[in-house]
PDB file of N, CA, C and O in Angstrom:
ATOM      1  N   MET A   1     125.180  13.670 168.287  1.00  0.00           N
ATOM      2  CA  MET A   1     126.471  14.258 167.794  1.00  0.00           C
ATOM      3  C   MET A   1     126.719  13.782 166.334  1.00  0.00           C
ATOM      4  O   MET A   1     127.052  14.588 165.465  1.00  0.00           O
ATOM      5  N   SER A   2     126.553  12.478 166.086  1.00  0.00           N
ATOM      6  CA  SER A   2     126.801  11.982 164.713  1.00  0.00           C
ATOM      7  C   SER A   2     125.732  12.603 163.695  1.00  0.00           C
ATOM      8  O   SER A   2     126.024  12.831 162.521  1.00  0.00           O
ATOM      9  N   GLU A   3     124.524  12.847 164.217  1.00  0.00           N
ATOM     10  CA  GLU A   3     123.515  13.432 163.332  1.00  0.00           C
ATOM     11  C   GLU A   3     123.973  14.824 162.897  1.00  0.00           C
ATOM     12  O   GLU A   3     123.761  15.207 161.747  1.00  0.00           O
ATOM     13  N   ARG A   4     124.580  15.566 163.775  1.00  0.00           N
ATOM     14  CA  ARG A   4     125.039  16.924 163.455  1.00  0.00           C
ATOM     15  C   ARG A   4     126.119  16.857 162.376  1.00  0.00           C
ATOM     16  O   ARG A   4     126.118  17.675 161.455  1.00  0.00           O
ATOM     17  N   ILE A   5     127.001  15.934 162.472  1.00  0.00           N
ATOM     18  CA  ILE A   5     128.059  15.804 161.522  1.00  0.00           C
ATOM     19  C   ILE A   5     127.487  15.455 160.146  1.00  0.00           C
ATOM     20  O   ILE A   5     127.968  15.903 159.104  1.00  0.00           O
ATOM     21  N   PHE A   6     126.400  14.603 160.200  1.00  0.00           N
ATOM     22  CA  PHE A   6     125.706  14.238 158.959  1.00  0.00           C
ATOM     23  C   PHE A   6     125.172  15.482 158.278  1.00  0.00           C
ATOM     24  O   PHE A   6     125.357  15.704 157.082  1.00  0.00           O
ATOM     25  N   ILE A   7     124.474  16.314 159.123  1.00  0.00           N
ATOM     26  CA  ILE A   7     123.821  17.502 158.550  1.00  0.00           C
ATOM     27  C   ILE A   7     124.899  18.499 158.031  1.00  0.00           C
ATOM     28  O   ILE A   7     124.719  19.154 157.004  1.00  0.00           O
ATOM     29  N   ASP A   8     125.986  18.580 158.760  1.00  0.00           N
ATOM     30  CA  ASP A   8     127.051  19.522 158.375  1.00  0.00           C
ATOM     31  C   ASP A   8     127.649  19.107 156.975  1.00  0.00           C
ATOM     32  O   ASP A   8     127.886  19.935 156.095  1.00  0.00           O
ATOM     33  N   SER A   9     127.868  17.777 156.848  1.00  0.00           N
ATOM     34  CA  SER A   9     128.484  17.308 155.572  1.00  0.00           C
ATOM     35  C   SER A   9     127.506  17.446 154.458  1.00  0.00           C
ATOM     36  O   SER A   9     127.908  17.729 153.329  1.00  0.00           O
ATOM     37  N   ASP A  10     126.178  17.253 154.728  1.00  0.00           N
ATOM     38  CA  ASP A  10     125.129  17.551 153.723  1.00  0.00           C
ATOM     39  C   ASP A  10     125.142  18.941 153.280  1.00  0.00           C
ATOM     40  O   ASP A  10     125.047  19.210 152.083  1.00  0.00           O
ATOM     41  N   VAL A  11     125.262  19.900 154.239  1.00  0.00           N
ATOM     42  CA  VAL A  11     125.208  21.321 153.907  1.00  0.00           C
ATOM     43  C   VAL A  11     126.457  21.671 153.071  1.00  0.00           C
ATOM     44  O   VAL A  11     126.365  22.397 152.081  1.00  0.00           O
ATOM     45  N   ILE A  12     127.619  21.147 153.483  1.00  0.00           N
ATOM     46  CA  ILE A  12     128.834  21.396 152.733  1.00  0.00           C
ATOM     47  C   ILE A  12     128.780  20.903 151.315  1.00  0.00           C
ATOM     48  O   ILE A  12     129.250  21.568 150.392  1.00  0.00           O
ATOM     49  N   LEU A  13     128.182  19.687 151.141  1.00  0.00           N
ATOM     50  CA  LEU A  13     127.968  19.119 149.824  1.00  0.00           C
ATOM     51  C   LEU A  13     127.086  19.978 148.973  1.00  0.00           C
ATOM     52  O   LEU A  13     127.403  20.251 147.815  1.00  0.00           O
ATOM     53  N   ASP A  14     125.929  20.431 149.557  1.00  0.00           N
ATOM     54  CA  ASP A  14     124.953  21.332 148.868  1.00  0.00           C
ATOM     55  C   ASP A  14     125.664  22.610 148.430  1.00  0.00           C
ATOM     56  O   ASP A  14     125.492  23.067 147.300  1.00  0.00           O
ATOM     57  N   VAL A  15     126.427  23.158 149.290  1.00  0.00           N
ATOM     58  CA  VAL A  15     127.143  24.467 149.016  1.00  0.00           C
ATOM     59  C   VAL A  15     128.101  24.208 147.882  1.00  0.00           C
ATOM     60  O   VAL A  15     128.127  24.966 146.913  1.00  0.00           O
ATOM     61  N   ALA A  16     128.886  23.161 147.975  1.00  0.00           N
ATOM     62  CA  ALA A  16     129.907  22.835 146.909  1.00  0.00           C
ATOM     63  C   ALA A  16     129.190  22.675 145.570  1.00  0.00           C
ATOM     64  O   ALA A  16     129.626  23.239 144.566  1.00  0.00           O
ATOM     65  N   LEU A  17     128.082  21.905 145.543  1.00  0.00           N
ATOM     66  CA  LEU A  17     127.369  21.642 144.301  1.00  0.00           C
ATOM     67  C   LEU A  17     126.745  22.890 143.729  1.00  0.00           C
ATOM     68  O   LEU A  17     126.747  23.100 142.516  1.00  0.00           O
ATOM     69  N   ALA A  18     126.194  23.746 144.633  1.00  0.00           N
ATOM     70  CA  ALA A  18     125.580  24.981 144.235  1.00  0.00           C
ATOM     71  C   ALA A  18     126.610  25.982 143.756  1.00  0.00           C
ATOM     72  O   ALA A  18     126.323  26.826 142.907  1.00  0.00           O
ATOM     73  N   ARG A  19     127.780  25.886 144.292  1.00  0.00           N
ATOM     74  CA  ARG A  19     128.812  26.899 143.933  1.00  0.00           C
ATOM     75  C   ARG A  19     129.483  26.516 142.631  1.00  0.00           C
ATOM     76  O   ARG A  19     130.025  27.390 141.954  1.00  0.00           O
ATOM     77  N   GLN A  20     129.473  25.217 142.239  1.00  0.00           N
ATOM     78  CA  GLN A  20     130.248  24.807 141.063  1.00  0.00           C
ATOM     79  C   GLN A  20     129.752  25.484 139.765  1.00  0.00           C
ATOM     80  O   GLN A  20     130.577  25.973 138.993  1.00  0.00           O
ATOM     81  N   PRO A  21     128.440  25.526 139.503  1.00  0.00           N
ATOM     82  CA  PRO A  21     128.053  26.194 138.216  1.00  0.00           C
ATOM     83  C   PRO A  21     128.376  27.658 138.285  1.00  0.00           C
ATOM     84  O   PRO A  21     128.712  28.237 137.251  1.00  0.00           O
ATOM     85  N   PHE A  22     128.301  28.292 139.413  1.00  0.00           N
ATOM     86  CA  PHE A  22     128.595  29.726 139.550  1.00  0.00           C
ATOM     87  C   PHE A  22     130.113  29.932 139.254  1.00  0.00           C
ATOM     88  O   PHE A  22     130.463  30.880 138.551  1.00  0.00           O
ATOM     89  N   VAL A  23     130.979  29.100 139.756  1.00  0.00           N
ATOM     90  CA  VAL A  23     132.417  29.221 139.481  1.00  0.00           C
ATOM     91  C   VAL A  23     132.651  29.043 137.925  1.00  0.00           C
ATOM     92  O   VAL A  23     133.427  29.759 137.292  1.00  0.00           O
ATOM     93  N   HIS A  24     131.953  28.083 137.406  1.00  0.00           N
ATOM     94  CA  HIS A  24     132.118  27.797 135.981  1.00  0.00           C
ATOM     95  C   HIS A  24     131.644  29.012 135.176  1.00  0.00           C
ATOM     96  O   HIS A  24     132.323  29.427 134.237  1.00  0.00           O
ATOM     97  N   ALA A  25     130.517  29.572 135.520  1.00  0.00           N
ATOM     98  CA  ALA A  25     129.988  30.755 134.860  1.00  0.00           C
ATOM     99  C   ALA A  25     130.910  31.953 135.003  1.00  0.00           C
ATOM    100  O   ALA A  25     131.074  32.688 134.030  1.00  0.00           O
ATOM    101  N   SER A  26     131.503  32.187 136.119  1.00  0.00           N
ATOM    102  CA  SER A  26     132.396  33.273 136.340  1.00  0.00           C
ATOM    103  C   SER A  26     133.644  33.127 135.488  1.00  0.00           C
ATOM    104  O   SER A  26     134.174  34.109 134.968  1.00  0.00           O
ATOM    105  N   GLN A  27     134.110  31.888 135.350  1.00  0.00           N
ATOM    106  CA  GLN A  27     135.300  31.620 134.503  1.00  0.00           C
ATOM    107  C   GLN A  27     134.956  31.978 133.051  1.00  0.00           C
ATOM    108  O   GLN A  27     135.774  32.578 132.353  1.00  0.00           O
ATOM    109  N   ILE A  28     133.740  31.608 132.591  1.00  0.00           N
ATOM    110  CA  ILE A  28     133.341  31.994 131.235  1.00  0.00           C
ATOM    111  C   ILE A  28     133.261  33.478 131.053  1.00  0.00           C
ATOM    112  O   ILE A  28     133.675  34.008 130.022  1.00  0.00           O
ATOM    113  N   VAL A  29     132.725  34.166 132.058  1.00  0.00           N
ATOM    114  CA  VAL A  29     132.650  35.635 132.011  1.00  0.00           C
ATOM    115  C   VAL A  29     134.025  36.294 131.966  1.00  0.00           C
ATOM    116  O   VAL A  29     134.256  37.276 131.261  1.00  0.00           O
ATOM    117  N   LEU A  30     134.923  35.710 132.749  1.00  0.00           N
ATOM    118  CA  LEU A  30     136.328  36.210 132.734  1.00  0.00           C
ATOM    119  C   LEU A  30     136.949  36.068 131.340  1.00  0.00           C
ATOM    120  O   LEU A  30     137.582  36.998 130.841  1.00  0.00           O
ATOM    121  N   THR A  31     136.758  34.861 130.696  1.00  0.00           N
ATOM    122  CA  THR A  31     137.342  34.684 129.414  1.00  0.00           C
ATOM    123  C   THR A  31     136.726  35.655 128.405  1.00  0.00           C
ATOM    124  O   THR A  31     137.433  36.233 127.580  1.00  0.00           O
ATOM    125  N   LEU A  32     135.396  35.830 128.477  1.00  0.00           N
ATOM    126  CA  LEU A  32     134.752  36.784 127.585  1.00  0.00           C
ATOM    127  C   LEU A  32     135.337  38.119 127.752  1.00  0.00           C
ATOM    128  O   LEU A  32     135.611  38.795 126.760  1.00  0.00           O
ATOM    129  N   CYS A  33     135.544  38.541 128.945  1.00  0.00           N
ATOM    130  CA  CYS A  33     136.028  39.911 129.251  1.00  0.00           C
ATOM    131  C   CYS A  33     137.476  40.039 128.710  1.00  0.00           C
ATOM    132  O   CYS A  33     137.846  41.070 128.148  1.00  0.00           O
ATOM    133  N   GLU A  34     138.282  38.974 128.891  1.00  0.00           N
ATOM    134  CA  GLU A  34     139.636  39.091 128.295  1.00  0.00           C
ATOM    135  C   GLU A  34     139.649  39.176 126.781  1.00  0.00           C
ATOM    136  O   GLU A  34     140.486  39.869 126.203  1.00  0.00           O
ATOM    137  N   LYS A  35     138.710  38.464 126.123  1.00  0.00           N
ATOM    138  CA  LYS A  35     138.633  38.488 124.644  1.00  0.00           C
ATOM    139  C   LYS A  35     138.089  39.875 124.205  1.00  0.00           C
ATOM    140  O   LYS A  35     138.562  40.411 123.203  1.00  0.00           O
ATOM    141  N   GLY A  36     137.134  40.452 124.911  1.00  0.00           N
ATOM    142  CA  GLY A  36     136.548  41.683 124.579  1.00  0.00           C
ATOM    143  C   GLY A  36     137.583  42.791 124.828  1.00  0.00           C
ATOM    144  O   GLY A  36     137.294  43.966 124.605  1.00  0.00           O
TER     145      GLY A  36
END
């Protein structure tokens, strides 16, 4: 049971880290669109 929680938190961490640059990039794209 504790192993599963470990794996789940690892996956959540991976997803959060993987999503961060994407969110940052989409914010940049939004600002560029607003300026354009």
